[in-house]
N, C-alpha and C positions, 0 to 999 in steps of 0.2 A: 585528625581522627574523627572529630565531630562532623566535619564536612563529608567524609566518606560515609559515615553512618546516615547522615541526612540524604545522601545520594541513594543509598540502598533503600531507605524508607520511601523515597519518592517513587522508585520503581515498584515497590510493594503496593503503594497506594494506587498507582496506575493499573497494576494488575487487578486490583479489586474493582476499579472502575470499569475496566474492559469486561471482566467476568460477570459483572452484576446483571447485565442484560441478557435476555433470552429472546433475541430478535425473531427467531423462528424461520418459517419457510418463505420461499420466493423462487422465481424462475431460475436465477443463477445458483442459489443455494441448493435447490433440488436437483439441478443437473449434476452437481458434484456429489450430492448424497446418493442419487440413483446409481452413480458409478461405484461408489463405495459399496453399496449393497450388492451390486452385480459382481464385483470382484470377490466379495465374501462368498458368493455362490459359485465362483470359479469360472466366470465368463466376463468378457468386456462388453457384452450386449446388454442394453437396458430395456429390451422389449417389454419385459414384465415389471422390472423394478421401478420404471418411471411411472407406473400406475399404482405404486405402493408407497408413495411418499407424501401422503396427506392430500389436502384439498386443492393445492396449487399445482397446476399442470405446468411442467417446464417445456418451453419451446426451444431451449438451447440444445438442439439435437441435430444429428445428421443421420441420413438413411443410406445404407450401402447394401446392395444385394438383398433387399427386402428386410433387413434388420436395422434396428435403431441403436444409435450410440450417442453418448454425451459428446458435445462438441468442445468440451473443456480439455485442456492439457491434463494428464493423469497425476501430476505431482501431488496435489492436495489429497486426492483419493488414496494414493499409495501411502502417504504419510500418516493418514488417519485410519487406514484399514486395520492395523493391529488393535487400536483402541476400540474400534467398532466390534471386532471379534470378541475381545475381552468383555465388553459391556453386554453384548448379546448373550454370551455364555453365563454372565452374572445375573441374567434375568431382566435386564433393562428392556422395556417395551420397544419393539422395532416396527410395529404396525400402527396405523392411524396417524394421529397428529405427531409429526416428527420433532416438535419443538424441544423436548427434553434431550433427545439424541443429538440434534443439531447443536444444542448448547454444549453438551459434553464433548462432542467431536471438535467443536470450536475452541474449547480450552486447549486442545492439543494442536489443532491446525491453524488457529488464528491468534489466540491470546498469547500462548507460549512463544511463537515466533515473533510477535510484536514486542514482547518484553525483552527477548534476546537481542532484537534489533536496537531497542532503546539503550541497552547496556553497551552494545558495540559503538553506537553513536556517542554515548557519554564518554567512553574511554578514548575514542579517537579525538573528540572535541577537547578533552582534557589535555591531550598531547599538543593539540593545535593552539589552545589558549587556556593555560592552567587556571583552575578555579571556576571555569564556566561550562564544564562538561555536563553536570547535572541539570543546569538551567536549559541547556541546549536540548537535552533528551526530553525534558518536560515540555518544552515548546513544541517539539516534534510529536510527542505522544498525546498531548492534550490540545494542541493548537493546529493540527493539520488533519487531513482526511484519513490518516491512519487511525484516529480515534473512532469515528463512526463506523468505518468499514472493518475495523479490527474487532467489532462486536458482531459481525455477520459472517456466516460460513462461506467465505469467498477466498480466492487464492492470493489476493493482493499482498497481505502481510507476509506470507511465506515466501513468495517470490521476491519481495523487497528485501527480506532478510538474506536470502542467498546472494542476491546481486550486490548488496552493500557489503556483505561479509567478504566477498571476493575482492572488492575494492580495498577493504581494510587490510586484508592479507598482503596485497601488493604494496600498500602504503607502508606497512611495517617492513616488508622486504626491501624496499627502496632506501630505508634508513641504514642498511648494513651492506655487507658484501652480497654479490649475486648468489641466490640460493634457488636452484631449479625446483627443489621439492616444494618450496613456498609458491613458486609460480604455478606448479602443477596443481597445488591445492586451490589456488585462485581459479584456475580453469575448471576444476571439479565443481566448485561452488557456482560458477557462472553457468555451467552445464545444467546443474540442478535447478537453477533459476528458470532456464528455458523449459525444462521438463515440467515446471510448475505453471508457467505462464509464457506463452509463445513470444509476445513482444519484448520480453527481456533479452531476446537475442541482440537487441540494441546495446544493452549493457555488456554482453559478452564480446561484441565487436569492439566497443570502445576500450574495454579493459585489455583486450588482446593487443591493441595499439600501445597501451600503457606498459604491458609486459615487455614489448619490443623496444621500448624507449631507452633502454640501456643495454650495453654489451654484457656478455656475448650473445648476440641476437639469435643465432641458429639454435643453440641448445635451449634457450629460453622459449623460442617458438615451438620447438618440439615438446617441451614440458607443458606449456600452456595448452597446446592442441591435444596432447594426451590426456590431460586432466579434463578438458572440455568434453572429449569423447566419452570418458568414463562417466561424467555427469549426465550425458545424453543417453547412456545405455538404457536406463529404465524407460525413457520415451521411445527409443528405437524398438525395444523389445515389445512394448505395448502396441505400437503401430503394426509391427509384424504379426503379432497375435490377433489384433482386431481386424486389420485391413489387408493382411497378406503381404505387406511391404513395409520395411522400416522407414521409408521416406514419405509415406502417405499419411499426412496429419489429419486429425479429426476436424480441424478447422481449415478446410482447403478449398479447392477449386469447385466450380459449379457442378461438375460431374459427381462430386462426393456429397454435396449438400442436398437435402430434401427441399422440394419447392417451398419457397416462402420462409425458410429457416434463417436466411441471411440476405436481406435486401442488398442488391448490388452485386450478388455473386455471379449473376449471368452477364454482367457487362465487362468492361475492360479492366476491372479492378483485380488486383492480385491478393488473394487471401482477404478480400473485402477492403483492401487499401488501394487508393488511387493516388493521383498526383496531389501533394500537399496543397491545401487551400489557405492562403494567408488570412483571409477573412475568418475562417473557422478557427485558425490558430489564435487570433485576437479574441474571439469569443471564448475559447478555452481558458484564457487568462483573465478576461475582464467582464464577461457577460454575467447574468444573474448569479449563477453558481460557479463562475470562473475561479481558477486557482487562487489568484491574488485578491479576489473579492472576499472569499471565505477564509483564506489563510494568509493575511497580509504579512505575517511574520516571515514568509518565504521571500518577500521582497528584500528583507534584511539579509537573507542568505545570498541574494544576488550581489549586494554590496560587499558582503564579507568575502565572496569568491574573488572579487576584483582585488581586494586587499591581499588575499592569500597569494594571488598571482604576482602582485608587486613585491611581496616579501621573498619571492624566490621559489615557492612551491608551484612552479608554473605547470608542470605536467599534471599534478593533482587538480589544480584549479581548472585546467582545460578539460579534464575528465568530467568534472562537475558541470561545466558549461555544455560540453558535447552531449552528455546524457540528457540534460534538460531540454536542449534545443531539438535533439533528434526525437525525443518522446513527443514533444508538442507537434513537430512536423509530421511524424508518423500518424498520430491520432487526428490531425487536421485533415488527413486524406482518408480516414476510416469512415465506413458508411454510417456508423453510430458512435460518433466521438464522445458523447456524453454518457454512454454506458446505460442509458435507459433509466437512470436514477439521478438524484441530486448530486452535485459536485462532479468533478472530472475524475472519477475513480480509476480510470485507465492510466492516469498519470501517477498513481501511488508508488510504483516501483522507483520512480525518479525522485520522489520527495525526500528520502533520507539524504541523498547526495546534495540537494539544495539546502537542506536543514543544517548540515554539518558546519558550513561557514557562518551560521548564525552566532556561533561562539565568538567569532572575531567582532561582529557587530555589537554583541553584548558588552565586550570590553571597551570598544571605542565610543559607543553611544548607548549606555545602559538604559536611560529613560526612554529614548525613542524606540529602541528595540523592545523594551519591556512593555510599552504601551501597545505596540503592534502585536506582541505576543498575547497580551490581555484581550485585545479585540478578537484575535483568532480563537482563543480558548473559549470565550463566551459564545461565539458562533458555532464552534464545533460541539460544545456541550449541548447547546440547544438542538442541534441537528440530531445528535446521538440520542438524546432523551425523548425525542418525538418520532422515532423511526426513520433512520437515514434513507432507506430505500424509497420511501414515499415523500421525502422532503421536496421533491421536484415540483409538487403542486403549489408551493409558496405558502402553505398554511402552517408553517412551523410555529409562528407566534401564537396563532389561535390555539393550536394543540397544546402549546407550552402553558397557556393560561387557562385551559379548560380542565375540568375535574377528571376526565377520562382520556386525556390526550397523550399520556406518557406511553412509551414503548414498554412491552412486557419485560419483567425482571424475574430473577430467580425466586423472588418472594411469591410469585404467582403459583409456583409449584406447591406452596404451602397454603394456598388460598388467600393470601394477603394481597389485596389489590387496592388501587386508589392512588391519588397523587403522591401521598407520602411514601409509597413503595419505592419511588425513584430517589428519595432523599439520600440514601447511602451513597449513591453515585456522585452526587454533588459534594458530599463530604470527602469522598476518596479523591476527587479532583482537587478540592481545596487543600487537602493534606499534601498532595504532590506539589502543588504550587508553594505551599508554606515551606516544605523541605527544600525546594529549589532556592527559595529566597535565603534560607538558613545556610545553604552550602555555597552561596555566591557572594563574592565581594561586591561592594556597591560604591565605586568611586564617582559619585554624582557631582556634577558641577552646574553652575547656573546656566552656562551656555548649552549644556545637554538638555536642560529643562526646556529651553527655547526650541532646540532642535526636535525634541520629542513632541512638543505641542504642534510644531509645523508638520512633522511626519504623520501624526494621527489625523490632523486636519486634511492633509493631502489625500490620505487614504479615504477619508469620509467623502471628499469631493468626488474622487474617482468612483467610489462605490455607488454614489447616487447618480452621477452624470453618465457614466459609461454605458449601463444597460439601455437607457432610452436612446442614446446616440447610436449604439450598435443596432438596436431594433429598427431605427429609422433608416439605417444604411442598407438593411436587408431588402432586396427587391420584392 
């Protein structure tokens, strides 16, 4: 009972941490926000609303037949539209600086989905490795890119929730008799993921293979396909409304895109994606803001996935591997693999899959995994507290130690500013970590201390040596 209460409190603390920041506007955020405003006015066009979203002009647009549209998938805008309408009618300001409205919409479209995702991961990790669900969820929520970008009005958290939820439904279904309704539900969630973020089609394809991995295959294929189509209906309807065709996406070929809106649109790339580049794939994992550089805890997820495979959960482990590999390969061929910000944020939908097996690593090597988690949390907390969108400039440490380097928080709405305004965020994260430690058994051995020391030392060596080596290898 105490462990369950600690688990709930850990998620509550993380919810406070995510909600504390009001990161405000940016090119990506404003593209989503302009679409929300346009939908509220009864149109998919952002000709006017893109000019009514504050001081930051978004370039994440497409131009079709003389009209301008957001190039984002519509899922986040559709999910937050009801909240926007309610807030607007309640008198919340919708003109000028959009920070307050973006924060409020973010509670619905990013913070809430992130918390639901953490609860799903905790529950599934608990089934995988009893006693380690809460710690796994906290490692994901505080030690990966989900934290910094879960405080920004972007679609990554929502699409990650839908994609992982589809996986969780199939995992549960595979533990009992074949249930087509569960398979259809997984397809629905996978379709909603694609409606929210196009690249999550990778997740939908991989989970389709998982759905067909057991008999009877034909009914299961029909159930999954039917659910998938239902999840795609909002996207198809939006495309038909906006572009006159249900198959014409907002992020498409060169004839759809306005000049300069997407580098590489005019060459042989398909939707901005070309042949995977192994060099870029390595950068995505190990360069300055590479995935394993800033979130080494996910390396423990790789080890855990191997153990899960050897324990007999082969299909599930292969899904984790396939989603991770395909996301890295896909983004290595994309014209802008780093997302224009610090960290490889386009990989966020795959991160929960890779975080789930961390539960196994926590059981087998608690010190090693715990130290990697601690390093990840420190890095992610620093990035979040100093504006994750601008962390690409390498000035995180300077901003962290300066009097005015913290990201804006909800206290700014009350006129309370300064370095101390971010202090509650740190307390929330520390509270989540403390709850995770309270809920987790700790069978530490001397050999694990040695392994842990070696693991953190190996990460430090790679973190220091990989970037200059990769930089020297670039022609």
